[in-house]
DOLUMSE-582575 format. One record per residue: chain; x, y, z of N, C-alpha, C in turn; residue in one letter. Coordinates in Angstrom, 1 decimal. Layout:
N
<atom mol="A" n_east="X" n_north="Y" n_up="Z" ca_east="X" ca_north="Y" ca_up="Z" c_east="X" c_north="Y" c_up="Z" type="a"/>
...
! end
This chain:
103
<atom mol="A" n_east="0.9" n_north="-1.2" n_up="0.0" ca_east="0.0" ca_north="0.0" ca_up="0.0" c_east="0.9" c_north="1.2" c_up="0.0" type="m"/>
<atom mol="A" n_east="0.7" n_north="2.1" n_up="-1.0" ca_east="1.4" ca_north="3.3" ca_up="-1.0" c_east="0.7" c_north="4.4" c_up="-0.1" type="l"/>
<atom mol="A" n_east="1.5" n_north="5.0" n_up="0.7" ca_east="1.0" ca_north="6.0" ca_up="1.7" c_east="1.8" c_north="7.3" c_up="1.5" type="i"/>
<atom mol="A" n_east="1.1" n_north="8.4" n_up="1.1" ca_east="1.8" ca_north="9.6" ca_up="0.9" c_east="1.1" c_north="10.8" c_up="1.6" type="v"/>
<atom mol="A" n_east="1.8" n_north="11.8" n_up="1.9" ca_east="1.2" ca_north="13.0" ca_up="2.6" c_east="0.7" c_north="14.0" c_up="1.6" type="t"/>
<atom mol="A" n_east="1.1" n_north="13.8" n_up="0.3" ca_east="0.6" ca_north="14.8" ca_up="-0.7" c_east="-0.8" c_north="14.4" c_up="-1.2" type="t"/>
<atom mol="A" n_east="-1.4" n_north="15.4" n_up="-1.8" ca_east="-2.8" ca_north="15.1" ca_up="-2.3" c_east="-2.8" c_north="14.5" c_up="-3.6" type="e"/>
<atom mol="A" n_east="-1.7" n_north="14.5" n_up="-4.3" ca_east="-1.6" ca_north="13.9" ca_up="-5.7" c_east="-0.4" c_north="13.0" c_up="-5.7" type="n"/>
<atom mol="A" n_east="-0.5" n_north="12.0" n_up="-6.6" ca_east="0.6" ca_north="11.1" ca_up="-6.8" c_east="1.1" c_north="11.3" c_up="-8.2" type="i"/>
<atom mol="A" n_east="2.2" n_north="11.9" n_up="-8.5" ca_east="2.7" ca_north="12.2" ca_up="-9.8" c_east="2.6" c_north="11.0" c_up="-10.8" type="p"/>
<atom mol="A" n_east="2.0" n_north="11.2" n_up="-11.9" ca_east="1.9" ca_north="10.2" ca_up="-12.9" c_east="0.8" c_north="9.2" c_up="-12.7" type="g"/>
<atom mol="A" n_east="0.0" n_north="9.4" n_up="-11.7" ca_east="-1.1" ca_north="8.4" ca_up="-11.4" c_east="-2.4" c_north="9.1" c_up="-11.4" type="k"/>
<atom mol="A" n_east="-3.4" n_north="8.4" n_up="-12.0" ca_east="-4.8" ca_north="8.8" ca_up="-12.0" c_east="-5.5" c_north="7.8" c_up="-11.0" type="s"/>
<atom mol="A" n_east="-6.4" n_north="8.3" n_up="-10.3" ca_east="-7.1" ca_north="7.5" ca_up="-9.3" c_east="-8.5" c_north="8.0" c_up="-9.0" type="y"/>
<atom mol="A" n_east="-9.2" n_north="7.0" n_up="-8.5" ca_east="-10.6" ca_north="7.2" ca_up="-8.1" c_east="-10.6" c_north="7.3" c_up="-6.5" type="q"/>
<atom mol="A" n_east="-11.3" n_north="8.3" n_up="-6.0" ca_east="-11.3" ca_north="8.4" ca_up="-4.5" c_east="-12.3" c_north="7.4" c_up="-4.0" type="v"/>
<atom mol="A" n_east="-11.9" n_north="6.6" n_up="-3.0" ca_east="-12.8" ca_north="5.6" ca_up="-2.4" c_east="-13.4" c_north="6.1" c_up="-1.1" type="l"/>
<atom mol="A" n_east="-12.7" n_north="7.0" n_up="-0.4" ca_east="-13.2" ca_north="7.5" ca_up="0.8" c_east="-12.2" c_north="7.7" c_up="1.9" type="g"/>
<atom mol="A" n_east="-12.7" n_north="8.3" n_up="3.0" ca_east="-11.9" ca_north="8.6" ca_up="4.2" c_east="-11.6" c_north="7.3" c_up="4.9" type="f"/>
<atom mol="A" n_east="-10.3" n_north="7.1" n_up="5.4" ca_east="-9.9" ca_north="6.0" ca_up="6.2" c_east="-9.1" c_north="6.5" c_up="7.4" type="v"/>
<atom mol="A" n_east="-9.2" n_north="5.8" n_up="8.5" ca_east="-8.5" ca_north="6.2" ca_up="9.7" c_east="-8.1" c_north="4.9" c_up="10.5" type="k"/>
<atom mol="A" n_east="-7.2" n_north="5.1" n_up="11.4" ca_east="-6.8" ca_north="4.1" ca_up="12.4" c_east="-6.4" c_north="4.9" c_up="13.6" type="g"/>
<atom mol="A" n_east="-6.7" n_north="4.3" n_up="14.8" ca_east="-6.3" ca_north="5.0" ca_up="16.0" c_east="-5.9" c_north="3.9" c_up="17.1" type="s"/>
<atom mol="A" n_east="-5.3" n_north="4.4" n_up="18.1" ca_east="-5.0" ca_north="3.7" ca_up="19.3" c_east="-4.8" c_north="4.6" c_up="20.5" type="t"/>
<atom mol="A" n_east="-5.0" n_north="4.1" n_up="21.6" ca_east="-4.7" ca_north="4.9" ca_up="22.9" c_east="-3.8" c_north="4.0" c_up="23.7" type="i"/>
<atom mol="A" n_east="-2.6" n_north="4.7" n_up="24.0" ca_east="-1.6" ca_north="4.0" ca_up="24.7" c_east="-1.2" c_north="4.7" c_up="26.0" type="q"/>
<atom mol="A" n_east="-0.7" n_north="4.0" n_up="27.0" ca_east="-0.2" ca_north="4.6" ca_up="28.2" c_east="1.0" c_north="3.7" c_up="28.6" type="s"/>
<atom mol="A" n_east="1.9" n_north="4.3" n_up="29.5" ca_east="3.0" ca_north="3.6" ca_up="30.0" c_east="2.6" c_north="3.1" c_up="31.4" type="k"/>
<atom mol="A" n_east="3.3" n_north="2.0" n_up="31.9" ca_east="3.0" ca_north="1.5" ca_up="33.2" c_east="3.6" c_north="2.5" c_up="34.3" type="h"/>
<atom mol="A" n_east="3.1" n_north="2.3" n_up="35.5" ca_east="3.5" ca_north="3.3" ca_up="36.6" c_east="5.0" c_north="3.4" c_up="36.7" type="i"/>
<atom mol="A" n_east="5.8" n_north="2.4" n_up="36.6" ca_east="7.2" ca_north="2.5" ca_up="36.7" c_east="7.8" c_north="3.4" c_up="35.7" type="g"/>
<atom mol="A" n_east="7.4" n_north="3.3" n_up="34.5" ca_east="7.9" ca_north="4.3" ca_up="33.4" c_east="7.4" c_north="5.7" c_up="33.7" type="k"/>
<atom mol="A" n_east="6.2" n_north="5.8" n_up="34.2" ca_east="5.6" ca_north="7.1" ca_up="34.5" c_east="6.4" c_north="7.8" c_up="35.6" type="d"/>
<atom mol="A" n_east="6.8" n_north="7.1" n_up="36.6" ca_east="7.6" ca_north="7.7" ca_up="37.7" c_east="8.9" c_north="8.1" c_up="37.2" type="i"/>
<atom mol="A" n_east="9.5" n_north="7.3" n_up="36.3" ca_east="10.8" ca_north="7.6" ca_up="35.7" c_east="10.7" c_north="8.9" c_up="34.8" type="g"/>
<atom mol="A" n_east="9.6" n_north="9.0" n_up="34.1" ca_east="9.4" ca_north="10.2" ca_up="33.3" c_east="9.2" c_north="11.4" c_up="34.2" type="a"/>
<atom mol="A" n_east="8.6" n_north="11.3" n_up="35.3" ca_east="8.4" ca_north="12.4" ca_up="36.2" c_east="9.7" c_north="12.8" c_up="36.8" type="g"/>
<atom mol="A" n_east="10.6" n_north="11.9" n_up="37.1" ca_east="12.0" ca_north="12.3" ca_up="37.5" c_east="12.8" c_north="13.0" c_up="36.4" type="l"/>
<atom mol="A" n_east="12.5" n_north="12.5" n_up="35.2" ca_east="13.2" ca_north="13.2" ca_up="34.1" c_east="12.8" c_north="14.6" c_up="33.9" type="k"/>
<atom mol="A" n_east="11.6" n_north="15.0" n_up="34.3" ca_east="11.2" ca_north="16.3" ca_up="34.3" c_east="12.0" c_north="17.2" c_up="35.2" type="n"/>
<atom mol="A" n_east="12.6" n_north="16.7" n_up="36.2" ca_east="13.4" ca_north="17.5" ca_up="37.1" c_east="14.8" c_north="17.8" c_up="36.5" type="l"/>
<atom mol="A" n_east="15.3" n_north="17.0" n_up="35.7" ca_east="16.6" ca_north="17.2" ca_up="35.1" c_east="16.6" c_north="17.5" c_up="33.6" type="v"/>
<atom mol="A" n_east="15.5" n_north="17.3" n_up="33.0" ca_east="15.4" ca_north="17.6" ca_up="31.6" c_east="15.9" c_north="16.5" c_up="30.7" type="g"/>
<atom mol="A" n_east="15.6" n_north="16.6" n_up="29.4" ca_east="16.1" ca_north="15.6" ca_up="28.5" c_east="15.0" c_north="14.8" c_up="27.9" type="g"/>
<atom mol="A" n_east="15.3" n_north="13.9" n_up="26.9" ca_east="14.4" ca_north="13.1" ca_up="26.2" c_east="13.8" c_north="12.0" c_up="27.1" type="e"/>
<atom mol="A" n_east="12.5" n_north="11.8" n_up="27.0" ca_east="11.9" ca_north="10.7" ca_up="27.8" c_east="11.7" c_north="9.6" c_up="26.9" type="i"/>
<atom mol="A" n_east="12.7" n_north="8.7" n_up="26.8" ca_east="12.8" ca_north="7.6" ca_up="25.9" c_east="11.6" c_north="6.7" c_up="25.9" type="k"/>
<atom mol="A" n_east="11.0" n_north="6.4" n_up="27.1" ca_east="9.9" ca_north="5.5" ca_up="27.2" c_east="8.7" c_north="6.1" c_up="26.5" type="g"/>
<atom mol="A" n_east="8.5" n_north="7.4" n_up="26.5" ca_east="7.4" ca_north="8.0" ca_up="25.8" c_east="7.6" c_north="8.1" c_up="24.3" type="y"/>
<atom mol="A" n_east="8.9" n_north="8.3" n_up="24.0" ca_east="9.2" ca_north="8.3" ca_up="22.5" c_east="8.9" c_north="6.9" c_up="21.9" type="v"/>
<atom mol="A" n_east="9.3" n_north="5.9" n_up="22.6" ca_east="9.0" ca_north="4.5" ca_up="22.2" c_east="7.5" c_north="4.3" c_up="22.1" type="e"/>
<atom mol="A" n_east="6.7" n_north="4.7" n_up="23.1" ca_east="5.3" ca_north="4.6" ca_up="23.2" c_east="4.6" c_north="5.3" c_up="22.0" type="m"/>
<atom mol="A" n_east="5.1" n_north="6.5" n_up="21.7" ca_east="4.4" ca_north="7.2" ca_up="20.6" c_east="4.8" c_north="6.6" c_up="19.2" type="m"/>
<atom mol="A" n_east="6.0" n_north="6.1" n_up="19.1" ca_east="6.4" ca_north="5.4" ca_up="17.8" c_east="5.5" c_north="4.2" c_up="17.6" type="d"/>
<atom mol="A" n_east="5.4" n_north="3.4" n_up="18.7" ca_east="4.5" ca_north="2.2" ca_up="18.6" c_east="3.1" c_north="2.6" c_up="18.3" type="e"/>
<atom mol="A" n_east="2.6" n_north="3.7" n_up="18.9" ca_east="1.2" ca_north="4.1" ca_up="18.7" c_east="1.0" c_north="4.6" c_up="17.2" type="s"/>
<atom mol="A" n_east="2.0" n_north="5.3" n_up="16.6" ca_east="1.9" ca_north="5.7" ca_up="15.2" c_east="1.9" c_north="4.5" c_up="14.3" type="r"/>
<atom mol="A" n_east="2.7" n_north="3.4" n_up="14.7" ca_east="2.8" ca_north="2.2" ca_up="13.9" c_east="1.4" c_north="1.5" c_up="13.9" type="r"/>
<atom mol="A" n_east="0.8" n_north="1.4" n_up="15.1" ca_east="-0.4" ca_north="0.7" ca_up="15.2" c_east="-1.5" c_north="1.4" c_up="14.5" type="i"/>
<atom mol="A" n_east="-1.6" n_north="2.7" n_up="14.6" ca_east="-2.6" ca_north="3.6" ca_up="14.0" c_east="-2.5" c_north="3.5" c_up="12.5" type="a"/>
<atom mol="A" n_east="-1.2" n_north="3.5" n_up="12.0" ca_east="-1.0" ca_north="3.4" ca_up="10.5" c_east="-1.5" c_north="2.0" c_up="10.0" type="t"/>
<atom mol="A" n_east="-1.1" n_north="0.9" n_up="10.7" ca_east="-1.6" ca_north="-0.4" ca_up="10.3" c_east="-3.1" c_north="-0.5" c_up="10.3" type="e"/>
<atom mol="A" n_east="-3.8" n_north="0.1" n_up="11.2" ca_east="-5.2" ca_north="0.0" ca_up="11.2" c_east="-5.8" c_north="0.9" c_up="10.1" type="r"/>
<atom mol="A" n_east="-5.2" n_north="2.0" n_up="9.8" ca_east="-5.7" ca_north="2.8" ca_up="8.6" c_east="-5.5" c_north="2.0" c_up="7.3" type="m"/>
<atom mol="A" n_east="-4.3" n_north="1.4" n_up="7.2" ca_east="-4.0" ca_north="0.6" ca_up="6.0" c_east="-5.0" c_north="-0.6" c_up="5.8" type="v"/>
<atom mol="A" n_east="-5.3" n_north="-1.2" n_up="6.9" ca_east="-6.3" ca_north="-2.3" ca_up="6.9" c_east="-7.7" c_north="-1.8" c_up="6.4" type="a"/>
<atom mol="A" n_east="-8.1" n_north="-0.7" n_up="6.9" ca_east="-9.4" ca_north="-0.1" ca_up="6.5" c_east="-9.4" c_north="0.2" c_up="5.0" type="e"/>
<atom mol="A" n_east="-8.2" n_north="0.8" n_up="4.5" ca_east="-8.1" ca_north="1.1" ca_up="3.1" c_east="-8.1" c_north="-0.2" c_up="2.3" type="a"/>
<atom mol="A" n_east="-7.4" n_north="-1.2" n_up="2.7" ca_east="-7.4" ca_north="-2.5" ca_up="2.0" c_east="-8.8" c_north="-3.1" c_up="1.9" type="a"/>
<atom mol="A" n_east="-9.6" n_north="-3.0" n_up="3.0" ca_east="-11.0" ca_north="-3.5" ca_up="2.9" c_east="-11.8" c_north="-2.8" c_up="1.9" type="n"/>
<atom mol="A" n_east="-11.4" n_north="-1.5" n_up="1.5" ca_east="-12.1" ca_north="-0.8" ca_up="0.4" c_east="-11.6" c_north="-1.1" c_up="-0.9" type="l"/>
<atom mol="A" n_east="-10.5" n_north="-1.9" n_up="-1.0" ca_east="-9.8" ca_north="-2.2" ca_up="-2.3" c_east="-8.9" c_north="-1.2" c_up="-2.7" type="g"/>
<atom mol="A" n_east="-8.4" n_north="-0.4" n_up="-1.8" ca_east="-7.5" ca_north="0.8" ca_up="-2.2" c_east="-6.1" c_north="0.3" c_up="-2.6" type="a"/>
<atom mol="A" n_east="-5.5" n_north="1.1" n_up="-3.5" ca_east="-4.1" ca_north="0.9" ca_up="-3.9" c_east="-3.2" c_north="1.9" c_up="-3.1" type="d"/>
<atom mol="A" n_east="-3.7" n_north="2.9" n_up="-2.6" ca_east="-2.9" ca_north="4.0" ca_up="-1.9" c_east="-3.8" c_north="4.8" c_up="-1.0" type="a"/>
<atom mol="A" n_east="-3.1" n_north="5.5" n_up="-0.1" ca_east="-3.7" ca_north="6.5" ca_up="0.7" c_east="-3.0" c_north="7.8" c_up="0.5" type="i"/>
<atom mol="A" n_east="-3.8" n_north="8.8" n_up="0.1" ca_east="-3.2" ca_north="10.2" ca_up="-0.1" c_east="-3.6" c_north="11.1" c_up="1.0" type="v"/>
<atom mol="A" n_east="-2.9" n_north="12.2" n_up="1.1" ca_east="-3.2" ca_north="13.2" ca_up="2.1" c_east="-3.2" c_north="12.7" c_up="3.6" type="a"/>
<atom mol="A" n_east="-2.2" n_north="11.8" n_up="3.8" ca_east="-2.1" ca_north="11.1" ca_up="5.1" c_east="-1.7" c_north="12.1" c_up="6.2" type="t"/>
<atom mol="A" n_east="-2.3" n_north="12.1" n_up="7.3" ca_east="-2.0" ca_north="13.0" ca_up="8.4" c_east="-2.0" c_north="12.1" c_up="9.7" type="r"/>
<atom mol="A" n_east="-1.4" n_north="12.7" n_up="10.8" ca_east="-1.4" ca_north="12.1" ca_up="12.1" c_east="-1.9" c_north="13.2" c_up="13.1" type="f"/>
<atom mol="A" n_east="-2.7" n_north="12.8" n_up="14.0" ca_east="-3.2" ca_north="13.7" ca_up="15.1" c_east="-3.0" c_north="13.0" c_up="16.4" type="a"/>
<atom mol="A" n_east="-2.7" n_north="13.8" n_up="17.4" ca_east="-2.6" ca_north="13.2" ca_up="18.8" c_east="-3.4" c_north="14.0" c_up="19.7" type="t"/>
<atom mol="A" n_east="-3.8" n_north="13.4" n_up="20.8" ca_east="-4.5" ca_north="14.1" ca_up="21.8" c_east="-4.3" c_north="13.4" c_up="23.2" type="s"/>
<atom mol="A" n_east="-4.3" n_north="14.1" n_up="24.2" ca_east="-4.2" ca_north="13.6" ca_up="25.6" c_east="-5.5" c_north="13.1" c_up="26.0" type="s"/>
<atom mol="A" n_east="-5.7" n_north="11.9" n_up="26.4" ca_east="-6.9" ca_north="11.3" ca_up="26.9" c_east="-7.0" c_north="11.5" c_up="28.4" type="i"/>
<atom mol="A" n_east="-5.9" n_north="11.2" n_up="29.1" ca_east="-5.8" ca_north="11.4" ca_up="30.5" c_east="-4.3" c_north="11.5" c_up="30.8" type="m"/>
<atom mol="A" n_east="-4.0" n_north="11.8" n_up="32.1" ca_east="-2.6" ca_north="11.9" ca_up="32.4" c_east="-1.9" c_north="10.6" c_up="32.0" type="q"/>
<atom mol="A" n_east="-0.8" n_north="10.7" n_up="31.3" ca_east="0.0" ca_north="9.5" ca_up="30.9" c_east="-0.6" c_north="8.6" c_up="29.8" type="s"/>
<atom mol="A" n_east="-1.7" n_north="9.1" n_up="29.2" ca_east="-2.3" ca_north="8.3" ca_up="28.1" c_east="-2.6" c_north="9.2" c_up="26.9" type="a"/>
<atom mol="A" n_east="-2.3" n_north="8.8" n_up="25.7" ca_east="-2.4" ca_north="9.6" ca_up="24.5" c_east="-3.1" c_north="8.7" c_up="23.4" type="a"/>
<atom mol="A" n_east="-3.9" n_north="9.4" n_up="22.6" ca_east="-4.5" ca_north="8.8" ca_up="21.4" c_east="-3.7" c_north="9.3" c_up="20.2" type="e"/>
<atom mol="A" n_east="-3.4" n_north="8.4" n_up="19.3" ca_east="-2.8" ca_north="8.7" ca_up="18.1" c_east="-3.8" c_north="8.3" c_up="17.0" type="v"/>
<atom mol="A" n_east="-4.0" n_north="9.2" n_up="16.0" ca_east="-4.9" ca_north="8.8" ca_up="14.9" c_east="-4.1" c_north="9.1" c_up="13.6" type="m"/>
<atom mol="A" n_east="-4.2" n_north="8.1" n_up="12.7" ca_east="-3.7" ca_north="8.3" ca_up="11.4" c_east="-4.9" c_north="8.3" c_up="10.5" type="a"/>
<atom mol="A" n_east="-4.9" n_north="9.3" n_up="9.5" ca_east="-6.1" ca_north="9.4" ca_up="8.6" c_east="-5.7" c_north="9.9" c_up="7.3" type="y"/>
<atom mol="A" n_east="-6.5" n_north="9.6" n_up="6.3" ca_east="-6.2" ca_north="10.0" ca_up="4.9" c_east="-7.3" c_north="9.6" c_up="4.0" type="g"/>
<atom mol="A" n_east="-7.1" n_north="9.7" n_up="2.7" ca_east="-8.1" ca_north="9.4" ca_up="1.7" c_east="-7.6" c_north="8.1" c_up="0.9" type="t"/>
<atom mol="A" n_east="-8.4" n_north="7.1" n_up="0.9" ca_east="-8.1" ca_north="5.9" ca_up="0.2" c_east="-8.5" c_north="6.1" c_up="-1.3" type="a"/>
<atom mol="A" n_east="-7.6" n_north="5.6" n_up="-2.1" ca_east="-7.8" ca_north="5.8" ca_up="-3.6" c_east="-7.5" c_north="4.5" c_up="-4.3" type="v"/>
<atom mol="A" n_east="-8.1" n_north="4.3" n_up="-5.5" ca_east="-7.9" ca_north="3.2" ca_up="-6.4" c_east="-7.3" c_north="3.7" c_up="-7.7" type="k"/>
<atom mol="A" n_east="-6.2" n_north="3.1" n_up="-8.1" ca_east="-5.6" ca_north="3.6" ca_up="-9.4" c_east="-6.5" c_north="3.2" c_up="-10.6" type="f"/>
<atom mol="A" n_east="-6.6" n_north="4.0" n_up="-11.6" ca_east="-7.4" ca_north="3.7" ca_up="-12.8" c_east="-6.5" c_north="3.6" c_up="-14.0" type="v"/>
! end
């Protein structure tokens, strides 16, 4: 499945199939959360949360691709990611775009 952030794919004509999305909500366990809180005191990258968000984007993308595949799509254009805080130490990641079929 081709996934692009642009609205057009150079050299390709396609039919729009519709909006597709995938999302997940993730949180870290209390031990990682305490470590992140301590990191706030000294500063620096919070690796546990970086890993959590990378995993969240991967899961959200896989779910978006599965939804597009169910529509018979060849590609997803105008792909975007959005995040929001659900509660302390938990975040939602959503991947969304437009599923298209090459003609």
